[in-house]
C-alpha positions in Angstrom: -39.5 214.2 84.8 -40.5 210.7 86.3 -38.9 209.9 89.6 -36.2 207.1 89.6 -37.6 203.8 91.2 -37.1 203.5 94.8 -34.9 200.4 95.2 -36.2 197.5 97.0 -34.6 195.8 100.0 -31.5 193.9 98.9 -31.7 190.4 97.9 -28.5 189.3 99.5 -28.4 187.3 102.8 -28.4 189.4 105.9 -30.6 191.9 107.5 -32.4 194.1 105.1 -33.5 196.8 107.5 -31.9 199.6 105.7 -33.6 198.5 102.5 -37.0 198.4 104.2 -36.5 201.8 105.6 -35.4 203.4 102.3 -38.6 202.3 100.6 -40.9 203.1 103.4 -39.7 206.5 104.1 -39.4 207.3 100.3 -41.2 210.6 99.2 -43.8 208.9 96.9 -45.2 206.9 99.7 -45.2 209.9 102.0 -47.0 212.0 99.5 -49.5 209.3 99.1 -50.3 209.0 102.7 -50.6 212.8 103.1 -53.1 213.0 100.1 -55.3 210.3 101.8 -55.2 212.3 105.0 -52.6 210.8 107.0 -50.1 212.4 109.3 -46.6 210.7 109.3 -46.0 209.3 112.7 -42.9 209.9 115.1 -41.1 207.0 116.1 -38.8 204.2 114.6 -39.3 202.1 111.7 -41.4 199.4 113.7 -43.9 202.3 114.6 -44.0 203.5 111.0 -44.7 200.1 109.6 -47.4 199.6 112.2 -48.9 203.1 111.3 -48.8 202.2 107.5 -50.3 198.9 107.9 -53.2 200.3 109.9 -53.6 203.3 107.6 -53.6 201.3 104.5 -56.3 198.9 106.0 -58.6 201.9 106.5 -58.0 203.6 103.1 -56.4 201.1 100.6 -57.9 197.7 101.3 -60.5 197.0 98.7 -60.5 193.3 99.1 -61.8 192.8 102.4 -60.9 189.3 102.6 -62.0 188.5 98.9 -59.8 187.4 96.2 -58.1 190.1 94.0 -60.5 189.9 91.0 -63.5 190.6 93.5 -62.0 193.7 95.1 -64.0 197.0 94.7 -62.7 199.8 92.7 -62.7 203.2 94.8 -64.0 206.3 93.3 -61.0 208.6 93.0 -60.8 211.9 91.4 -58.4 212.5 88.5 -55.7 214.2 90.7 -55.8 211.3 93.2 -55.7 208.8 90.5 -52.7 210.5 88.8 -50.9 210.7 92.2 -51.4 206.9 92.7 -50.1 205.9 89.3 -47.2 208.1 89.7 -46.4 206.7 93.2 -46.8 203.2 92.1 -44.4 203.7 89.2 -41.8 205.2 91.6 -42.3 202.4 94.2 -41.7 199.8 91.5 -45.1 198.3 90.7 -45.5 199.3 87.1 -42.4 199.1 84.9 -40.7 195.7 84.2 -36.9 195.5 84.7 -34.5 192.8 83.3 -32.7 190.3 85.5 -29.4 191.8 86.8 -27.6 188.5 86.3 -26.9 186.2 83.4 -26.9 183.0 85.5 -28.9 181.8 88.6 -29.1 178.8 90.6 -32.6 178.6 90.4 -35.5 180.4 88.4 -38.8 180.4 90.3 -42.0 181.4 88.6 -44.9 182.4 91.0 -48.5 181.5 90.3 -51.5 183.8 90.3 -54.6 184.4 88.2 -54.9 182.3 85.0 -53.8 185.0 82.6 -50.7 185.7 84.8 -49.8 182.0 85.1 -49.5 181.8 81.2 -47.5 185.0 80.8 -45.1 184.1 83.6 -44.3 180.6 82.4 -44.1 181.9 78.9 -41.7 184.7 80.1 -39.4 182.3 81.9 -39.3 180.2 78.8 -38.3 183.2 76.9 -35.5 184.1 79.3 -34.0 180.7 79.1 -33.9 180.7 75.3 -32.5 184.2 75.3 -29.5 182.9 77.2 -30.4 183.0 80.8 -28.3 180.2 82.5 -29.9 178.1 85.5 -27.8 175.6 87.1 -30.6 174.0 89.1 -34.1 174.0 88.2 -37.1 176.1 87.1 -39.7 176.0 89.8 -43.3 176.9 88.9 -45.2 177.3 92.0 -48.9 177.3 92.6 -51.7 175.9 94.6 -55.0 174.0 94.1 -57.0 177.3 94.2 -60.1 176.7 91.9 -60.3 179.0 88.9 -63.0 181.7 89.0 -65.6 182.1 86.2 -63.9 185.1 84.9 -60.5 183.1 84.6 -62.2 180.4 82.8 -63.7 182.8 80.4 -60.3 184.5 79.9 -58.8 181.1 78.9 -61.8 180.4 76.7 -61.4 183.8 74.7 -57.8 182.9 74.1 -58.4 179.5 72.9 -56.5 178.0 75.9 -57.3 174.9 77.7 -59.9 175.7 80.5 -58.3 174.1 83.5 -59.9 173.5 87.0 -57.2 175.1 89.4 -54.2 177.3 89.1 -51.7 174.7 89.3 -53.5 173.1 86.2 -53.1 176.2 84.3 -49.3 176.3 85.2 -48.9 172.7 84.3 -50.6 172.9 80.9 -48.7 176.0 80.1 -45.4 174.3 81.0 -46.3 171.5 78.6 -47.1 173.9 75.8 -44.3 176.4 76.0 -41.5 174.1 76.9 -42.7 171.3 74.4 -43.1 168.5 77.0 -45.8 165.8 77.2 -45.4 163.8 80.4 -43.5 164.5 83.5 -40.3 162.5 84.2 -41.2 162.5 88.0 -44.4 162.8 89.7 -45.2 162.9 93.4 -47.7 164.2 95.9 -50.5 163.6 98.3 -54.2 163.7 97.7 -55.4 164.5 101.2 -59.0 164.8 100.1 -58.9 168.7 100.4 -56.9 171.1 98.4 -55.5 173.1 101.4 -53.9 169.8 102.7 -52.8 168.2 99.4 -49.7 168.7 97.3 -48.3 167.8 94.0 -44.9 167.7 92.4 -44.4 167.2 88.5 -41.0 167.5 87.0 -40.2 167.8 83.3 -37.1 167.7 81.3 -37.2 169.6 78.1 -34.4 169.2 75.7 -31.5 171.6 76.1 -33.1 173.3 79.2 -32.9 172.8 82.9 -35.6 170.6 84.5 -39.0 172.3 85.1 -40.8 171.5 88.3 -44.5 172.3 88.8 -45.3 172.3 92.4 -48.7 172.8 94.2 -48.1 173.5 97.8 -50.4 172.7 101.0 -51.5 175.6 103.1 -49.6 176.3 106.5 -53.0 177.1 108.0 -55.3 174.7 106.1 -58.2 175.3 108.5 -58.2 179.1 107.7 -57.2 179.5 104.0 -55.5 178.2 100.9 -51.9 178.2 100.4 -50.3 181.6 99.6 -47.1 182.8 98.1 -45.0 182.3 101.3 -46.4 178.6 101.6 -45.3 177.8 98.2 -41.9 179.3 98.4 -41.1 177.5 101.7 -42.5 174.3 100.3 -40.4 174.6 97.2 -37.2 175.4 99.2 -37.5 172.0 101.1 -37.9 170.1 97.9 -35.2 171.9 96.1 -32.5 171.7 98.9 -31.9 175.4 98.7 -28.4 176.0 99.8 -26.4 179.2 101.3 -25.2 181.4 98.6 -27.7 180.1 95.9 -28.7 183.0 93.6 -32.6 182.8 92.9 -34.5 184.7 90.3 -38.2 185.2 91.0 -40.6 186.0 88.1 -43.9 187.5 88.8 -45.9 190.6 87.5 -44.5 194.0 88.0 -47.5 194.9 90.2 -46.5 192.3 92.7 -42.7 192.6 92.5 -42.3 194.7 96.0 -44.4 192.4 98.2 -43.5 188.9 96.7 -39.7 190.1 96.7 -40.0 190.8 100.5 -41.8 187.6 100.9 -39.0 185.9 99.2 -36.6 187.6 101.5 -38.3 186.5 104.6 -39.1 182.9 103.6 -35.9 182.0 101.5 -32.9 184.5 101.9 -33.0 184.8 105.7 -33.5 181.3 106.6 -31.4 179.7 103.7 -28.9 182.3 103.1 -29.5 182.6 99.5 -29.8 185.8 97.2 -33.0 186.9 95.7 -33.6 188.9 92.6 -37.4 189.5 91.5 -38.4 190.7 88.1 -41.9 191.3 86.6 -43.0 190.0 83.3 -42.3 192.3 80.3 -45.3 191.9 78.1 -43.5 193.4 75.2 -41.0 190.4 75.0 -43.5 187.6 74.9 -47.1 186.9 74.8 -47.9 183.4 73.8 -51.5 183.6 73.3 -54.2 186.2 72.5 -54.8 187.1 76.1 -56.7 190.3 76.7 -54.8 193.2 78.1 -55.6 193.5 81.9 -56.4 197.0 82.9 -54.8 197.9 86.2 -56.5 200.6 87.9 -55.5 203.0 90.8 -57.4 200.7 93.2 -55.4 197.8 92.2 -52.1 199.7 92.8 -53.2 201.1 96.1 -54.1 197.5 97.1 -50.6 196.1 96.2 -48.9 199.1 97.8 -50.6 197.8 100.9 -49.5 194.3 100.2 -46.0 195.7 100.0 -46.2 197.5 103.3 -47.6 194.4 105.0 -44.9 192.1 103.5 -42.1 194.6 104.7 -43.6 194.6 108.2 -43.7 191.0 108.3 -40.1 190.9 107.1 -38.9 193.5 109.6 -40.8 192.2 112.6 -38.4 189.1 113.4 -35.4 191.1 112.5 -36.4 193.8 115.0 -37.0 191.1 117.6 -33.6 189.8 117.4 
Protein backbone atom coordinates (compact mmCIF):
# COMPACT_ATOMS: atom_id res chain seq x y z
CA UNK A 1 0.00 0.00 0.00
CA UNK A 2 1.44 3.45 -0.90
CA UNK A 3 2.51 5.62 2.00
CA UNK A 4 0.40 8.62 2.94
CA UNK A 5 2.01 11.86 1.74
CA UNK A 6 4.24 13.58 4.27
CA UNK A 7 2.64 16.92 5.20
CA UNK A 8 4.48 20.06 4.23
CA UNK A 9 5.26 22.76 6.80
CA UNK A 10 2.11 24.64 7.68
CA UNK A 11 1.18 27.62 5.57
CA UNK A 12 -0.10 29.76 8.44
CA UNK A 13 1.92 32.65 9.90
CA UNK A 14 4.34 31.65 12.62
CA UNK A 15 7.44 29.52 12.91
CA UNK A 16 7.12 26.33 10.81
CA UNK A 17 10.05 24.53 12.45
CA UNK A 18 7.97 21.53 13.52
CA UNK A 19 6.65 21.08 9.99
CA UNK A 20 10.16 21.25 8.53
CA UNK A 21 11.33 18.59 10.98
CA UNK A 22 8.39 16.30 10.18
CA UNK A 23 9.23 16.38 6.46
CA UNK A 24 12.99 16.12 6.88
CA UNK A 25 12.89 13.24 9.37
CA UNK A 26 10.24 11.29 7.43
CA UNK A 27 11.04 7.65 6.66
CA UNK A 28 10.92 8.06 2.84
CA UNK A 29 13.76 10.59 2.94
CA UNK A 30 15.76 8.53 5.44
CA UNK A 31 15.47 5.42 3.21
CA UNK A 32 16.54 7.40 0.18
CA UNK A 33 19.63 8.75 1.94
CA UNK A 34 20.55 5.27 3.16
CA UNK A 35 20.19 3.78 -0.33
CA UNK A 36 22.65 6.33 -1.72
CA UNK A 37 25.21 5.52 0.98
CA UNK A 38 24.46 8.21 3.53
CA UNK A 39 24.63 7.79 7.30
CA UNK A 40 22.03 9.86 9.09
CA UNK A 41 23.81 12.36 11.36
CA UNK A 42 23.46 12.96 15.03
CA UNK A 43 22.55 16.49 15.99
CA UNK A 44 19.65 18.90 15.82
CA UNK A 45 17.56 19.97 12.84
CA UNK A 46 20.16 22.57 11.80
CA UNK A 47 22.83 19.87 11.56
CA UNK A 48 20.52 17.46 9.69
CA UNK A 49 19.60 20.14 7.14
CA UNK A 50 23.28 20.98 6.64
CA UNK A 51 24.07 17.30 6.10
CA UNK A 52 21.18 16.82 3.66
CA UNK A 53 22.16 19.91 1.66
CA UNK A 54 25.76 18.72 1.32
CA UNK A 55 24.78 15.08 0.72
CA UNK A 56 22.27 15.96 -1.98
CA UNK A 57 24.83 18.26 -3.64
CA UNK A 58 27.15 15.26 -4.03
CA UNK A 59 24.56 12.68 -5.08
CA UNK A 60 21.44 14.40 -6.48
CA UNK A 61 22.59 17.62 -8.15
CA UNK A 62 22.45 16.89 -11.86
CA UNK A 63 22.11 20.52 -12.97
CA UNK A 64 25.54 21.76 -11.86
CA UNK A 65 24.39 25.34 -12.34
CA UNK A 66 22.56 24.69 -15.61
CA UNK A 67 18.86 25.27 -16.30
CA UNK A 68 16.61 22.32 -15.49
CA UNK A 69 16.16 21.05 -19.08
CA UNK A 70 19.96 20.79 -19.39
CA UNK A 71 20.45 18.58 -16.34
CA UNK A 72 21.99 15.18 -16.96
CA UNK A 73 20.08 12.01 -16.11
CA UNK A 74 21.80 9.58 -13.71
CA UNK A 75 22.15 5.91 -14.55
CA UNK A 76 20.09 4.23 -11.82
CA UNK A 77 19.33 0.54 -11.53
CA UNK A 78 15.64 -0.50 -11.44
CA UNK A 79 15.56 -0.88 -7.65
CA UNK A 80 16.99 2.59 -7.11
CA UNK A 81 14.62 4.12 -9.66
CA UNK A 82 11.63 2.48 -8.00
CA UNK A 83 12.72 3.74 -4.57
CA UNK A 84 13.14 7.28 -5.91
CA UNK A 85 9.64 7.30 -7.41
CA UNK A 86 8.06 5.90 -4.23
CA UNK A 87 9.92 8.45 -2.11
CA UNK A 88 8.96 11.32 -4.40
CA UNK A 89 5.30 10.33 -4.17
CA UNK A 90 5.43 10.12 -0.38
CA UNK A 91 7.22 13.47 -0.13
CA UNK A 92 4.54 15.23 -2.19
CA UNK A 93 6.26 15.66 -5.58
CA UNK A 94 4.03 13.52 -7.83
CA UNK A 95 0.30 13.55 -7.10
CA UNK A 96 -1.73 16.78 -7.41
CA UNK A 97 -4.07 17.84 -4.61
CA UNK A 98 -7.05 20.17 -4.69
CA UNK A 99 -7.07 23.55 -2.90
CA UNK A 100 -8.18 23.13 0.70
CA UNK A 101 -10.25 26.33 0.70
CA UNK A 102 -13.03 27.62 -1.49
CA UNK A 103 -11.92 31.27 -1.21
CA UNK A 104 -8.60 33.11 -1.11
CA UNK A 105 -7.42 36.69 -0.99
CA UNK A 106 -5.05 36.07 -3.91
CA UNK A 107 -4.26 33.34 -6.43
CA UNK A 108 -0.61 33.22 -7.51
CA UNK A 109 0.56 31.33 -10.60
CA UNK A 110 4.29 30.63 -10.73
CA UNK A 111 6.11 30.68 -14.05
CA UNK A 112 8.51 28.04 -15.33
CA UNK A 113 9.31 26.30 -18.58
CA UNK A 114 7.06 27.21 -21.50
CA UNK A 115 4.76 24.18 -21.35
CA UNK A 116 4.41 24.65 -17.58
CA UNK A 117 3.45 28.30 -18.02
CA UNK A 118 0.63 27.30 -20.35
CA UNK A 119 -0.69 24.55 -18.08
CA UNK A 120 -0.52 26.59 -14.86
CA UNK A 121 -2.34 29.62 -16.27
CA UNK A 122 -5.00 27.36 -17.76
CA UNK A 123 -5.40 25.54 -14.44
CA UNK A 124 -5.85 28.83 -12.61
CA UNK A 125 -8.60 29.79 -15.07
CA UNK A 126 -10.19 26.38 -14.54
CA UNK A 127 -10.21 26.82 -10.75
CA UNK A 128 -11.86 30.23 -11.03
CA UNK A 129 -14.51 29.05 -13.47
CA UNK A 130 -15.16 26.02 -11.28
CA UNK A 131 -16.11 28.31 -8.40
CA UNK A 132 -12.93 29.27 -6.55
CA UNK A 133 -13.40 32.75 -5.07
CA UNK A 134 -10.53 35.26 -5.20
CA UNK A 135 -11.18 38.60 -3.51
CA UNK A 136 -7.96 40.29 -4.60
CA UNK A 137 -6.09 39.44 -7.78
CA UNK A 138 -4.68 36.60 -9.81
CA UNK A 139 -0.92 37.16 -10.01
CA UNK A 140 0.99 35.40 -12.79
CA UNK A 141 4.68 35.63 -11.93
CA UNK A 142 7.66 35.21 -14.23
CA UNK A 143 10.86 36.79 -15.50
CA UNK A 144 12.53 37.82 -18.73
CA UNK A 145 14.33 34.47 -19.02
CA UNK A 146 14.82 33.71 -22.73
CA UNK A 147 13.15 30.54 -23.98
CA UNK A 148 15.36 27.64 -24.99
CA UNK A 149 15.22 26.06 -28.43
CA UNK A 150 13.49 23.06 -26.85
CA UNK A 151 10.76 25.28 -25.37
CA UNK A 152 10.24 27.03 -28.70
CA UNK A 153 9.90 23.67 -30.44
CA UNK A 154 7.37 22.54 -27.83
CA UNK A 155 5.22 25.61 -28.47
CA UNK A 156 5.50 25.17 -32.23
CA UNK A 157 4.45 21.52 -32.04
CA UNK A 158 1.37 22.55 -30.02
CA UNK A 159 0.44 25.31 -32.50
CA UNK A 160 0.94 27.95 -29.81
CA UNK A 161 2.59 31.35 -30.24
CA UNK A 162 6.37 31.08 -30.13
CA UNK A 163 7.33 33.81 -27.68
CA UNK A 164 10.74 35.12 -26.70
CA UNK A 165 10.69 34.92 -22.90
CA UNK A 166 8.98 33.16 -20.01
CA UNK A 167 6.83 36.18 -19.20
CA UNK A 168 5.80 36.48 -22.86
CA UNK A 169 4.42 32.92 -22.70
CA UNK A 170 2.56 33.74 -19.49
CA UNK A 171 1.13 36.89 -21.02
CA UNK A 172 -0.02 35.31 -24.27
CA UNK A 173 -1.60 32.41 -22.35
CA UNK A 174 -3.46 34.83 -20.06
CA UNK A 175 -4.84 36.64 -23.10
CA UNK A 176 -5.95 33.36 -24.67
CA UNK A 177 -7.47 31.48 -21.73
CA UNK A 178 -9.04 34.52 -20.03
CA UNK A 179 -10.33 36.00 -23.29
CA UNK A 180 -8.66 39.41 -22.91
CA UNK A 181 -6.94 41.50 -25.57
CA UNK A 182 -5.13 44.45 -23.98
CA UNK A 183 -4.06 45.20 -20.42
CA UNK A 184 -6.11 47.74 -18.48
CA UNK A 185 -2.93 48.93 -16.74
CA UNK A 186 0.69 48.57 -17.82
CA UNK A 187 3.82 49.62 -15.95
CA UNK A 188 7.48 48.71 -15.84
CA UNK A 189 11.09 49.68 -16.45
CA UNK A 190 13.25 48.62 -19.37
CA UNK A 191 16.70 48.91 -17.83
CA UNK A 192 18.48 47.57 -20.88
CA UNK A 193 19.18 44.20 -19.27
CA UNK A 194 16.63 41.50 -18.33
CA UNK A 195 18.10 41.00 -14.85
CA UNK A 196 17.37 44.65 -13.99
CA UNK A 197 14.08 45.19 -15.87
CA UNK A 198 10.53 44.63 -14.70
CA UNK A 199 7.04 44.72 -16.17
CA UNK A 200 3.46 44.64 -14.85
CA UNK A 201 0.36 44.15 -16.99
CA UNK A 202 -3.09 43.95 -15.41
CA UNK A 203 -6.06 42.50 -17.31
CA UNK A 204 -9.70 42.66 -16.25
CA UNK A 205 -11.58 39.63 -17.62
CA UNK A 206 -15.37 39.82 -17.40
CA UNK A 207 -16.81 38.21 -14.27
CA UNK A 208 -13.40 37.26 -12.85
CA UNK A 209 -10.83 38.96 -10.61
CA UNK A 210 -8.11 41.11 -12.19
CA UNK A 211 -5.16 39.17 -13.60
CA UNK A 212 -1.70 40.74 -13.20
CA UNK A 213 1.23 39.38 -15.28
CA UNK A 214 4.42 40.41 -13.53
CA UNK A 215 8.06 40.04 -14.59
CA UNK A 216 10.40 40.66 -11.68
CA UNK A 217 14.00 41.89 -11.64
CA UNK A 218 16.72 39.83 -10.02
CA UNK A 219 17.81 40.59 -6.46
CA UNK A 220 21.35 39.64 -7.58
CA UNK A 221 21.41 40.95 -11.16
CA UNK A 222 25.19 40.67 -11.48
CA UNK A 223 24.97 36.91 -10.84
CA UNK A 224 21.70 35.48 -12.16
CA UNK A 225 18.18 35.98 -13.49
CA UNK A 226 15.19 36.47 -11.18
CA UNK A 227 14.17 33.28 -9.40
CA UNK A 228 10.97 32.20 -7.64
CA UNK A 229 11.66 34.04 -4.38
CA UNK A 230 12.43 37.25 -6.30
CA UNK A 231 9.11 37.11 -8.13
CA UNK A 232 7.19 36.42 -4.92
CA UNK A 233 8.77 39.32 -3.03
CA UNK A 234 8.30 41.68 -5.96
CA UNK A 235 4.63 40.76 -6.29
CA UNK A 236 4.00 41.12 -2.54
CA UNK A 237 5.10 44.74 -2.68
CA UNK A 238 2.90 45.50 -5.67
CA UNK A 239 -0.14 43.71 -4.24
CA UNK A 240 0.21 45.26 -0.77
CA UNK A 241 -0.07 41.84 0.83
CA UNK A 242 -1.61 42.13 4.28
CA UNK A 243 -1.50 40.07 7.51
CA UNK A 244 -4.10 37.33 7.46
CA UNK A 245 -4.37 37.19 3.66
CA UNK A 246 -4.87 33.63 2.42
CA UNK A 247 -2.84 32.98 -0.72
CA UNK A 248 -3.09 30.01 -3.06
CA UNK A 249 0.05 29.20 -5.06
CA UNK A 250 -0.21 27.18 -8.30
CA UNK A 251 2.81 25.32 -9.66
CA UNK A 252 3.59 21.77 -10.82
CA UNK A 253 3.41 18.87 -8.32
CA UNK A 254 7.14 18.32 -8.85
CA UNK A 255 7.92 21.75 -7.40
CA UNK A 256 5.29 22.01 -4.66
CA UNK A 257 7.56 21.27 -1.65
CA UNK A 258 10.35 23.67 -2.55
CA UNK A 259 8.16 26.48 -3.86
CA UNK A 260 5.81 26.18 -0.89
CA UNK A 261 8.74 26.64 1.49
CA UNK A 262 10.06 29.54 -0.58
CA UNK A 263 6.63 31.17 -0.21
CA UNK A 264 6.64 30.63 3.56
CA UNK A 265 10.04 32.35 3.77
CA UNK A 266 9.30 35.24 1.40
CA UNK A 267 5.59 35.81 2.05
CA UNK A 268 4.14 34.08 5.13
CA UNK A 269 6.81 35.07 7.62
CA UNK A 270 7.43 38.71 6.62
CA UNK A 271 3.80 39.54 5.72
CA UNK A 272 1.87 37.35 8.16
CA UNK A 273 -0.20 35.69 5.44
CA UNK A 274 -1.31 32.08 5.00
CA UNK A 275 0.05 29.97 2.12
CA UNK A 276 -1.49 26.93 0.43
CA UNK A 277 0.39 25.43 -2.54
CA UNK A 278 -1.05 23.07 -5.14
CA UNK A 279 0.21 21.42 -8.31
CA UNK A 280 -1.65 21.44 -11.61
CA UNK A 281 -3.94 18.47 -12.13
CA UNK A 282 -3.45 17.60 -15.83
CA UNK A 283 -6.64 15.53 -15.82
CA UNK A 284 -8.73 18.65 -15.28
CA UNK A 285 -7.47 20.90 -18.01
CA UNK A 286 -5.01 20.88 -20.88
CA UNK A 287 -5.75 23.75 -23.24
CA UNK A 288 -3.39 22.74 -26.01
CA UNK A 289 -1.93 19.64 -27.56
CA UNK A 290 1.12 19.85 -25.33
CA UNK A 291 3.22 16.69 -25.21
CA UNK A 292 3.34 14.83 -21.92
CA UNK A 293 6.55 15.59 -20.09
CA UNK A 294 8.38 12.50 -18.87
CA UNK A 295 9.61 13.05 -15.33
CA UNK A 296 12.55 10.80 -14.64
CA UNK A 297 14.00 9.58 -11.34
CA UNK A 298 16.81 12.08 -11.82
CA UNK A 299 14.33 14.97 -12.04
CA UNK A 300 12.67 13.85 -8.82
CA UNK A 301 15.98 13.55 -7.00
CA UNK A 302 16.94 17.03 -8.20
CA UNK A 303 13.72 18.53 -6.83
CA UNK A 304 13.96 16.64 -3.55
CA UNK A 305 17.29 18.43 -3.25
CA UNK A 306 15.54 21.72 -4.11
CA UNK A 307 13.05 21.07 -1.31
CA UNK A 308 15.84 20.36 1.16
CA UNK A 309 17.62 23.58 0.23
CA UNK A 310 14.41 25.58 0.47
CA UNK A 311 13.65 24.13 3.92
CA UNK A 312 17.16 24.92 5.06
CA UNK A 313 16.78 28.51 3.84
CA UNK A 314 13.42 28.73 5.62
CA UNK A 315 14.77 27.28 8.87
CA UNK A 316 18.00 29.27 9.03
CA UNK A 317 16.58 32.70 9.99
CA UNK A 318 14.07 31.07 12.36
CA UNK A 319 16.86 29.22 14.15
CA UNK A 320 18.91 32.42 14.41
CA UNK A 321 16.22 34.26 16.35
